[in-house]
C-alpha positions in Angstrom: -26.9 7.2 -12.1 -27.4 5.7 -8.9 -25.8 8.0 -6.3 -27.1 6.0 -2.8 -25.2 2.3 -4.2 -22.3 2.7 -1.5 -24.1 4.6 1.3 -27.5 2.0 0.9 -26.1 -0.9 2.2 -23.2 0.5 5.1 -25.3 1.3 8.4 -23.1 -1.2 10.3 -20.2 0.2 9.0 -21.2 3.8 10.1 -22.2 2.5 13.4 -18.3 1.1 13.8 -16.4 4.2 12.6 -18.9 6.5 14.9 -17.9 4.2 17.8 -14.5 4.7 17.1 -14.6 8.4 16.9 -16.4 8.6 19.8 -14.3 6.7 22.1 -11.2 8.3 20.5 -12.6 11.5 21.7 -11.5 10.3 25.6 -8.6 12.3 26.5 -7.3 8.9 28.4 -6.8 5.1 27.4 -9.9 3.5 25.8 -9.5 -0.3 25.5 -9.9 -1.9 22.3 -12.5 -4.6 23.7 -15.1 -1.7 23.8 -15.2 -2.1 19.7 -15.2 -6.1 19.4 -18.8 -6.4 19.3 -19.6 -3.6 16.7 -16.4 -4.5 14.7 -18.2 -8.5 14.5 -21.1 -6.8 13.7 -19.8 -5.0 10.8 -19.5 -8.3 9.0 -16.2 -7.2 7.7 -15.4 -8.9 4.2 -12.0 -9.6 5.7 -13.3 -10.7 9.1 -16.4 -12.8 8.3 -15.8 -15.6 11.2 -15.4 -12.9 13.9 -18.3 -14.2 15.7 -17.4 -17.8 15.5 -15.5 -19.6 18.3 -12.6 -21.1 15.8 -10.0 -18.9 14.4 -10.8 -16.5 11.6 -7.1 -17.1 10.5 -7.1 -15.2 7.3 -8.1 -12.0 9.2 -5.3 -12.9 11.8 -3.1 -13.3 9.1 -4.0 -9.8 7.5 -3.6 -8.0 10.8 -0.3 -10.0 11.4 1.1 -8.7 8.4 0.4 -4.9 9.3 1.6 -4.8 12.6 5.2 -5.4 14.0 6.3 -8.4 15.3 6.9 -6.8 18.7 3.0 -6.1 19.0 2.6 -9.6 21.2 4.1 -7.6 23.8 2.4 -4.1 22.8 -0.2 -3.1 25.9 -1.1 0.0 24.9 -1.1 2.0 21.2 -0.5 5.7 20.8 -1.4 7.8 17.7 -0.2 11.2 17.0 0.8 13.0 13.6 4.4 14.1 14.6 7.0 14.1 17.0 5.8 17.4 18.3 2.3 16.1 19.1 3.9 13.3 21.3 6.3 15.6 23.1 3.5 17.7 24.0 1.5 14.7 25.7 4.3 13.9 27.7 5.8 11.4 25.3 9.6 12.3 24.9 12.0 11.5 22.0 9.7 8.6 20.6 11.6 8.8 17.5 14.6 7.5 19.7 12.5 4.4 20.6 13.4 1.4 18.6 11.6 1.9 15.4 9.6 -1.4 14.2 8.2 -2.4 10.6 5.2 -4.3 9.5 5.6 -6.4 6.5 2.3 -4.9 5.0 1.9 -1.3 6.1 4.2 1.5 5.8 3.9 3.7 8.9 6.3 5.5 11.3 6.6 3.4 14.7 8.4 3.0 17.2 8.3 0.5 20.3 9.7 1.7 24.2 11.0 -1.7 24.7 8.2 -2.5 27.5 4.6 -2.5 26.1 3.9 0.7 24.3 3.8 1.1 20.7 3.8 5.0 19.5 2.3 5.1 15.7 2.6 7.9 13.5 -0.3 9.1 11.7 -1.2 11.0 8.0 -4.6 11.6 8.2 -7.9 10.0 9.8 -7.5 6.9 7.0 -4.8 5.9 9.1 -7.0 5.6 12.2 -9.4 3.5 9.5 -6.8 1.3 9.4 -5.3 1.1 12.3 -8.0 0.4 14.5 -10.4 -2.1 12.9 -6.6 -4.0 12.2 -5.9 -4.3 16.3 -9.6 -5.3 17.1 -9.4 -8.0 14.8 -5.8 -9.3 16.0 -7.4 -9.2 19.4 -10.4 -11.2 18.5 -8.4 -13.9 17.3 -5.7 -13.8 19.5 -7.8 -13.8 22.3 -9.9 -17.2 20.5 -7.0 -19.1 20.0 -5.8 -18.4 23.9 -9.0 -20.1 25.2 -8.7 -23.1 22.7 -4.7 -23.2 24.0 -5.8 -23.9 27.5 -7.1 -27.5 26.4 -3.7 -28.6 25.9 -0.4 -28.8 27.8 3.0 -26.5 26.9 4.4 -29.9 25.9 1.7 -30.1 23.3 3.1 -26.5 21.5 6.5 -27.7 21.7 6.1 -30.6 20.3 4.3 -29.2 17.4 7.2 -27.7 15.8 7.8 -29.4 12.9 4.8 -29.1 10.1 4.9 -32.9 9.1 4.9 -34.2 12.7 1.9 -35.7 14.0 2.0 -33.1 16.7 1.5 -30.1 14.5 -1.6 -31.8 12.8 -2.8 -32.3 16.5 -2.1 -29.0 17.3 -4.1 -27.7 14.3 -7.0 -29.5 15.4 -7.1 -28.2 18.8 -6.7 -24.6 17.5 -9.8 -25.4 14.9 -7.8 -24.9 12.1 -6.2 -26.6 8.8 -2.8 -27.9 8.9 -2.4 -25.2 5.7 -3.4 -22.4 7.8 -1.2 -23.3 10.7 1.8 -23.5 8.4 0.7 -20.1 6.9 1.3 -18.3 10.8 4.5 -20.5 11.1 5.9 -19.2 7.7 5.2 -15.9 8.9 6.4 -16.0 12.4 9.5 -18.1 11.6 11.7 -19.3 14.4 9.2 -17.4 16.8 6.4 -19.5 16.0 6.7 -21.8 19.4 7.3 -18.5 21.7 4.4 -16.5 19.9 2.1 -19.3 20.7 3.6 -19.9 24.3 2.6 -16.1 24.4 -0.7 -16.6 23.3 -1.7 -19.6 25.5 -0.4 -17.7 28.4 -2.5 -14.6 28.5 -5.4 -12.4 27.1 -4.7 -9.6 24.8 -6.3 -6.3 25.6 -4.8 -3.5 24.1 -5.4 0.1 25.4 -5.6 3.1 22.8 -4.9 6.8 22.9 -5.4 9.5 20.0 -3.5 11.9 20.9 -4.9 14.9 18.6 -7.3 14.1 16.3 -7.1 17.8 14.6 -7.3 18.7 11.0 -4.6 21.4 11.6 -2.2 18.8 13.0 -2.9 16.2 9.6 -1.9 19.7 8.1 1.1 20.2 10.0 2.8 17.0 9.5 1.8 17.0 5.7 3.8 20.5 6.0 6.7 19.0 7.8 6.9 16.2 5.1 6.8 19.0 2.2 9.4 20.8 4.1 12.0 18.3 4.2 11.4 17.7 0.2 11.3 21.4 -0.4 14.8 21.5 1.8 16.4 18.8 -0.4 15.1 19.7 -4.1 14.4 23.8 -3.8 14.1 23.7 -8.0 10.6 22.3 -7.1 9.5 25.6 -6.7 10.7 26.6 -10.2 10.0 24.0 -12.9 7.0 22.2 -14.3 6.6 18.7 -12.7 4.6 15.8 -13.6 3.3 14.0 -10.4 3.4 10.1 -10.1 2.0 8.3 -6.9 2.8 4.6 -7.2 5.9 2.9 -5.6 9.7 3.6 -4.7 11.2 0.7 -7.0 9.3 0.4 -10.2 10.0 3.5 -12.1 13.7 4.2 -10.7 14.2 0.6 -12.3 12.8 1.1 -15.4 14.6 4.3 -16.0 18.1 3.8 -14.5 18.5 0.1 -15.7 20.4 -0.6 -12.5 19.1 -4.4 -12.4 19.9 -4.8 -16.1 23.3 -3.8 -15.5 24.2 -5.9 -12.7 22.6 -8.9 -14.5 25.6 -11.2 -13.7 25.4 -10.7 -10.0 21.5 -11.1 -10.1 22.2 -14.3 -11.9 24.9 -15.6 -9.8 22.8 -15.1 -6.7 19.7 -16.6 -8.4 21.8 -20.1 -9.3 23.2 -20.7 -5.6 20.2 -18.9 -3.6 18.2 -22.2 -2.8 15.2 -20.1 -4.0 13.6 -23.2 -6.3 11.0 -21.2 -8.1 12.9 -18.5 -8.7 15.3 -20.7 -10.6 13.0 -23.0 -12.3 11.6 -19.1 -13.5 15.3 -18.6 -14.6 15.6 -22.0 -16.8 12.4 -21.6 -18.3 13.6 -17.3 -19.4 16.5 -18.9 -20.9 15.0 -21.9 -22.7 12.0 -19.3 -23.8 9.5 -21.7 -22.2 7.5 -18.8 -20.6 6.0 -15.6 -22.2 7.8 -13.1 -18.7 9.5 -10.5 -18.9 13.3 -11.0 -18.7 13.4 -7.2 -17.3 10.6 -7.7 -15.0 12.2 -10.8 -13.7 15.6 -8.9 -13.0 13.9 -6.2 -10.9 12.3 -9.1 -9.1 15.6 -10.5 -8.4 17.2 -7.4 -7.5 14.7 -6.7 -4.8 15.3 -10.1 -3.3 19.2 -10.0 -3.9 19.3 -6.9 -1.8 17.0 -8.5 1.1 20.2 -10.8 1.7 23.3 -10.0 3.9 25.2 -10.5 0.6 23.1 -8.0 -1.8 23.0 -5.0 1.1 26.1 -3.5 -0.9 24.2 -3.5 -3.8 21.5 -1.0 -2.4 24.6 2.1 -1.8 25.3 1.2 -5.5 22.0 1.6 -6.7 21.5 4.8 -4.6 24.9 6.0 -6.1 23.6 5.0 -9.8 20.2 6.8 -9.4 21.9 9.9 -8.3 24.3 10.1 -11.3 21.5 9.5 -13.7 19.0 12.6 -11.7 16.8 10.4 -9.5 17.3 11.7 -5.9 15.3 9.9 -2.9 14.1 11.6 -0.5 12.9 9.8 2.7 10.6 11.2 5.1 11.6 12.7 8.7 9.8 13.5 11.6 6.2 12.7 9.6 4.2 10.0 8.0 6.4 7.4 5.6 5.9 8.5 2.3 9.3 8.1 0.2 9.4 10.8 -2.4 11.6 10.3 -5.8 12.8 14.0 -7.7 13.6 12.6 -11.5 15.1 15.4 -13.5 14.4 14.7 -17.2 17.5 15.9 -18.9 19.4 14.1 -17.0 18.5 10.7 -17.7 20.4 8.4 -19.9 18.0 6.8 -22.2 20.6 4.3 -23.5 20.4 2.9 -19.7 16.4 2.8 -20.2 14.1 -0.5 -19.8 14.0 -1.3 -23.2 9.9 -1.0 -23.3 10.1 2.5 -22.6 10.6 4.1 -25.6 8.8 3.7 -28.8 11.1 2.3 -31.6 11.5 5.8 -33.7 12.4 7.5 -30.7 16.0 8.4 -29.1 15.6 10.0 -26.0 17.0 12.9 -27.7 14.0 15.6 -26.6 14.8 14.9 -22.9 18.2 16.8 -23.1 16.2 20.0 -23.9 13.4 19.3 -21.1 13.4 21.3 -18.0 10.5 19.3 -16.2 10.7 17.0 -13.3 9.0 13.7 -12.1 7.8 13.7 -8.7 7.3 10.2 -7.8 5.8 9.6 -4.0 5.2 6.1 -2.6 1.6 5.7 -2.5 -0.1 7.2 1.2 -3.1 6.0 2.6 -6.7 7.4 1.7 -6.9 10.7 2.7 -3.4 11.0 3.3 -3.4 11.3 -0.6 -5.4 14.8 -0.7 -3.0 16.3 1.9 0.0 15.5 -0.3 -1.2 16.5 -3.5 -3.2 19.7 -1.9 0.1 20.5 -0.3 1.9 19.8 -3.3 -0.1 22.4 -5.7 0.6 24.9 -3.3 4.2 24.8 -3.7 5.1 23.4 -7.3 5.6 26.2 -9.8 3.4 24.4 -12.5 1.6 20.5 -12.7 1.6 19.2 -16.2 0.2 16.0 -15.2 -1.4 13.5 -12.0 -0.6 9.9 -12.6 -1.8 7.4 -10.0 -0.9 3.8 -9.9 -2.2 1.6 -6.9 -3.3 -1.5 -5.8 -7.1 -2.4 -5.9 -9.4 -5.6 -5.0 -11.9 -6.4 -7.8 -15.1 -7.9 -8.3 -15.1 -9.1 -11.7 -11.3 -10.0 -12.4 -8.5 -11.8 -11.1 -5.2 -10.9 -9.4 -2.4 -9.4 -11.5 -5.4 -7.8 -14.1 -4.9 -4.1 -14.4 -8.2 -2.0 -14.2 -8.6 1.6 -15.2 -11.6 3.6 -14.3 -13.2 6.7 -15.9 -15.9 6.9 -12.7 -14.9 6.9 -8.8 -17.4 7.3 -6.0 -15.5 8.3 -3.2 -16.8 7.5 0.3 -15.1 10.9 2.1 -16.6 13.2 0.2 -19.7 11.1 -1.1 -19.1 12.6 -4.5 -19.2 10.3 -8.0 -16.4 12.2 -10.0 -16.2 11.6 -14.1 -13.3 12.3 -15.4 -11.3 11.3 -19.2 -8.3 8.8 -18.4 -5.4 9.4 -20.3 -5.0 5.7 -20.4 -6.7 3.3 -22.1 -6.2 -0.5 -22.4 -4.1 -0.3 -25.2 -1.9 1.7 -23.6 -0.9 -1.1 -20.7 -1.9 -4.3 -22.5 1.3 -4.7 -24.9 3.5 -4.9 -21.3 0.9 -7.3 -19.6 1.9 -11.2 -19.9 -0.4 -12.8 -17.2 -3.3 -10.6 -17.0 -5.8 -8.7 -18.5 -6.8 -5.1 -18.9 -10.5 -3.7 -18.3 -11.0 0.0 -19.1 -14.1 1.7 -18.7 -14.3 0.8 -15.0 -16.6 2.1 -12.1 -14.6 2.5 -8.9 -15.5 2.7 -5.5 -12.7 4.3 -3.3 -13.6 2.9 0.4 -12.6 4.5 4.0 -10.6 1.1 4.8 -9.9 -2.4 4.0 -11.9 -3.9 6.9 -15.0 -1.4 6.2 -16.4 -3.4 3.7 -19.0 -6.3 3.9 -20.6 -8.4 1.2 -24.1 -6.7 1.2 -22.3 -3.7 0.2 -20.1 -5.2 -2.1 -23.0 -7.3 -3.7 -24.7 -3.7 -4.1 -22.0 -1.9 -5.5 -21.7 -5.1 -8.1 -25.1 -5.1 -9.4 -24.8 -1.2 -9.9 -21.3 -1.8 -11.8 -18.5 -1.1 -9.5 -15.6 -3.3 -9.7 -12.3 -1.8 -8.6 -12.0 -1.1 -4.8 -9.2 0.8 -3.7 -8.3 3.8 -1.3 -6.9 6.8 -2.6 -8.3 8.0 -6.4 -11.3 9.5 -4.6 -8.9 12.0 -2.3 -6.5 12.4 -5.5 -9.6 13.5 -7.4 -10.7 16.0 -4.6 -7.6 17.5 -4.5 -7.3 18.0 -8.2 -10.7 19.6 -8.6 -9.6 22.6 -5.9 -6.3 22.3 -8.1 -8.6 23.9 -11.2 -12.0 25.2 -9.4 -11.7 28.6 -7.0 -13.7 26.5 -4.3 -13.3 23.7 -1.9 -14.5 20.5 -3.4 -18.3 19.7 -3.0 -19.9 17.2 -0.9 -22.3 14.3 -2.3 -22.5 15.8 -5.6 -21.6 14.3 -9.6 -18.7 16.2 -10.0 -17.5 16.5 -13.7 -13.9 17.3 -13.9 -13.8 17.9 -17.7 -11.5 20.9 -18.6 -8.8 19.8 -15.8 -5.8 21.7 -17.9 -3.2 19.1 -17.3 -3.5 15.0 -17.7 -5.2 12.6 -15.2 -4.0 8.9 -15.2 -5.1 6.2 -12.8 -4.3 2.3 -13.1 -4.9 -0.2 -10.7 -3.4 -3.3 -10.6 -5.4 -6.2 -8.9 -3.9 -7.4 -5.6 -7.5 -9.0 -4.3 -10.1 -10.8 -5.5 -13.1 -10.5 -2.2 -15.8 -12.3 -4.1 -13.4 -15.5 -4.2 -13.5 -16.2 -0.4 -10.0 -17.4 -0.9 -7.0 -16.4 1.1 -6.6 -13.1 -0.3 -6.7 -9.4 0.6 -3.0 -9.0 2.0 -2.6 -12.8 3.1 0.6 -12.7 1.0 2.5 -10.7 -0.9 2.2 -10.5 -4.5 4.6 -13.1 -6.2 6.8 -12.6 -9.5 4.2 -13.2 -11.8 2.3 -10.5 -9.5 4.8 -7.9 -10.6 4.0 -7.8 -14.0 1.0 -5.9 -13.4 2.8 -3.1 -11.6 5.3 -2.6 -14.2 2.9 -2.9 -17.1 1.4 0.4 -15.1 4.0 1.9 -14.8 5.4 1.2 -18.0 2.3 3.2 -19.5 2.7 6.1 -17.3 6.2 6.5 -18.0 5.3 6.6 -21.6 3.1 8.7 -21.3 4.9 11.5 -19.6 8.0 11.4 -22.5 5.1 11.4 -25.2 3.6 14.5 -23.3 6.9 16.0 -23.1 8.4 15.7 -26.2 5.3 17.4 -27.7 5.8 20.0 -24.8 9.5 20.7 -25.8 8.8 20.7 -29.7 6.1 23.4 -28.7 8.8 25.5 -26.8 
């Protein structure tokens, strides 16, 4: 096996990281502009046109979606692991500031209402995500600023409607297509004209400060996260647990049946919402003109309905319904944003399950005899996964299985496919992990309508989404690495330490045969970087994109139920 594959083409990425961490050692604020040249020199696959005078709209949109809307007012960004770290460095009560959110990142972020943004980080992976995003945003903002100096403020004001000639003129001034300008308008909405006026009025010049980069602070933040869970669910210390890293919606939806019990409300919403594509899909489902899953459709409709004012009352109703069926949600407090859910198997009602969840010859009666729990966490970023699983392993009574579901980029498939690896090359530890995946294509394919399942794949766990370039991906692909993601490697490093008497090795081939519990990893494809299309986070997964998420979730829960049925019968 050629083990130098991922490192052989990453000198530019190594230089970028060394530059970031050398700057962040400073005890004072550093300027993002110091990173612009090395960022552009990395030739990131997400920011191919960083050096061009014309805007790279895909990179800009990627950054916009991963930063809160107030970023246009921000001058200083402060990174820290917990409230106490911010307080120690003179930033009092940052959690009383306005909490702000990004559309495509879960990270506790607070704005002081003037020009300072405080960002809670869970591991160095957050630094390696936040800093390139800020740098890309600043580079592209300043390109647009320079170009907008060529037109008057009236030119921007008149370009309000996409169908107007002025809108096309503005796109030409900005050296972007009308479609790309309209994509930004879709994201900014009513703030489009004010945003363009802000970009025109000033250059972007972020300052950045890391309050503490110590490993002990990351561990402390993880302990704060765990202490809150232990306080709410102390039985975790005494009961066997199946661990899942996935998302906060698919597992509860499949187990509680809440969306399916509220079909009438959801249909009424669909018929009057004005969402043409959703209504058309509903009509096709009724006429059986599409192979789509009606269950997945209602899960998607529930999410959309709950985002409206009228549907907000269903949020509280869903939480109450889940609690009645043994599903507890535990939000993070005073630490990074990773929601946890604890599911008590013996309290579940199989009669409310998604109809695909149990085999036809199984009624779920074994669940009443189970003492096991499921802990499902909203999957973290990079090394945060290692910190969390190690903390859980330290405190949980017994772990019966580790199941990982996450999104990935693929070099050989399309969006909506599912990748199942049995080799993981981890850029954090430099280890190549070999393991027996609990899943095969046959476990997922029956529930996947729009995609393909590819098992026996090789995965590369990267340091960050921007920290990839075309040369690196070309070398990887030639050596058979087709699956690019951020969590599998750190999770497997934690798994190693859960059954071996020492810390995980560095830069070795590590065979995880002999692990005394299940390991299952499933990745659903959200991006196709070799297609050179508008991908990698330039938008959200559509209804069809949820198909692969639920196919993977069904495979995980069916595996857990099969394992637990055997365990109950043995006892």
